[in-house]
N, C-alpha and C positions, 0 to 999 in steps of 0.2 A: 471419470472416477465416480465411485459410489460413496454413500455415506460411510461405509466401513473403511474406505481408503482415507476419508477425512478424519475418522477416528484414529487410524493408525498414525497419521501425521500429527494429530493432536497429542497422542500418547508419546510420540517421539519428542515433542516439545516439552513434555513433563520431565524428561531426563535432566537431572542437575538442579531441579527446583526444590525449594524447601517444602515441608508438609503443608503449610498454610497456602502457598501458591498452588500446589498440586490440587488440594481440596477445592480451591476456588475455580481453577480451570476445569476440573472434572465435573463440577456442578453447572458449568455453563450449558445452556440449552443450545442445540444446533442452530436455532434461529438467532441466538445472540452472536453467533459467529458469522452471520451473513450480512452482506451489504444491505442497506435499506432498499426495499423494493421500490419506493418512490424515486430514488435516485436512478435505479436501473431503468425504470419506466421512462424517465426523462431522456436518458441517453438513447434508449431504443426508439423513441418517437422522433428524434432529430432528423434522421435521414429519410423518413417516410412522409408522404403527404399528410396535411393536417386532417384530411377526411378519413384517413386510415386509422384503424384501431389495432391494439396489441392485446391478444387474449391473456387472461390471467395466468393460465398454465405456461404460456411462453415467457411471461415476466418471471415467474417462479423458477422456471428452468434456467433462465439466464442469470438470475440471482444466485442460484446454487453453483452454476458453472463458473461465473466470474469470481465468486468468493473462494471457490476451490482453487482456481487458477492462481489467485493471489497467495493463498496459503502454501501452495506447492513451491512457487517461485521464492517466497519469503523463507521457507524452510531450507531450501538449497542455499540461499544467500547467507542464512545463519550458519550453515556448515562451512561455507567459504570463510566467513569471519572467524569462526572457531579455529579453523586450520591455520589462520594467520594471526591468531591470538589477539583479535580485535573484538570489541563489543558493539560497535556501531555499524549497522548495515547502510551502505551508501548506494547511490544510483548505479554506480559501476558494478557493485556486487550483484544487483538485480539483473543487470544486463549479462554479466558473466554466468549467472545461474540459468538464465534463459538459454544461452548457448550450450551449457553443459547438459541441459535437459532436452536438447535437440530442437529447440524453438528458435532457430537462427532468424527466421523471418520476423518474428516478434522482436527479437533482440535488435535487429537492424532498425526497425521502425522506432522502437523505444529509445535507441541511442540517438537518433535524429531529434526526437522530441526533447530528450534530456539535454543535448547540446544547446538547442534553441532555448530551453527553459533557463539553463545556466547563464546564457548570454543576456537574456531578457532581464534576469534578476540580479545581474551584476550592478552593484551600486557602491559609490564611495561612502564610507561610514565615518562619521565624526566620533570622537571618543565618547564613551558613556560618562554621564555626569549626574549629579544629584540635584533635584530641584529644591525649592524652599521647603517643601513638605517632606523631604527626605526620600522621595521616590526616585528610582533610577530610570533614566530615559536615554534613548539613543536617537540622534538626529541623522537624517539621510540627505544626501545631496540630490537624490533622485527626485525629479519634479512631480512624479506621481504621488509622493508622500507629502506634498505641501498644499 
């Protein structure tokens, strides 16, 4: 997709927003909507030998592509939520949006990672309580948090 497509998606996101939100979103620069290039660069360097380099234009292309990919899927997931009168986008919504957009291969991979993520992050929670300073805290039985 081109930047004009990104703008169309952004304009679609403005529907139903109040004037202040619209003004803020319209004034965002395209670079403010992109993933950080440093993060993209790290991800791109993982599968290649340490002696290999990634050209600046390749990083920028991947930055725009990945950002747009996320925007498109999120926009479709938002529509799914709106059709079901919900306000929170879930992992399942993102997977459904990939399927609806014809990205079944990505949906399958994402579903596997999502299931693994949910299993890994299951933990028993103890009730929320206040400490002596009045701050709320929550303790976990997961050993990673001790």
